N, C-alpha and C positions, 0 to 999 in steps of 0.2 A: 351798250346799254354799264354792259358790267366791266366795264376800263372805272364810268361816273362815282362806282359805287369806292363813300367811305369804310372804313375800316377803324371802327373802336378796342380798344384792349378795354377787354372784360377778366382778364387775372393778371398774369405772372411773370412780363416781357425776356424773360429769359422761354418759352414754351418753344420746338420745337417747329408744335403746326400753327400758322397763320390767325392772325389777330378775326373773330368775325366781325361779319357787318349786321347790318339794321338789317337788311333780303336772312341771314343765316338764325338771327334774333327771334321776326316773324315768325318763317318758318318751322321754325321749331314752337312756338305757341300757338301754332295750329295742325302741328302736328300730337299734343298734348290734350286739343280741342278751348285753345283755353282762348275765348272770347278777343281778338286782338284786333278792336275796330271801334268808333256809331260808337253809342250811348254808356254801352259798358266799358272801354275807356276814361271814356267824361267824365263820367262820376267819377273813378278807381284814379285822376294824377290830378288831383289837389296830395293827397295822398300820397300817391309812387314819390312821388315830387320837395315834401318836405320830407324826410328822407338822409337826400344829398344837402340839399339846405343843410340841412342842419354840421354839414361837412366842409363848404365852400366858404373860401373867401366872400367878405361885410357884399361889395361891388357886385359877384354873381347871385348870396346872400339876393340882395334884395332884385332880379332882376329876376330871380325862381319866385321870390314871393309876389311875385306880382302878375310870372304867366297863374300863378293861383286863386292871384284878387279876382282877377277878370273869366278864369273857367268856372270856378262856385258864384262871379255877379253873370253868368250868360244864359242866358231863357234858352230850357231846355231844347236838345235838337228831337228836330221832326215833330213838333206840335202846332207848328206854326197853318196857319191859315192861306190856301189859295184860293178870291177871286176867279 
């Protein structure tokens, strides 16, 4: 699976170190004690997405806005009843 990991640029492109992967970022968050998933992430997601949305091209900003709207309107996770 490590061959399929997508690498995201998180800093200057002239760095001697390879760019971080999503797995690297999640591992760092866990190491720092930051909960990275479930309800916690969904509650924070709209606020986190608003930052890049302010700097994104119009078409991308509309897409991000749609994701924000969907997350904010989604029912709370884990509160559904099973019969």
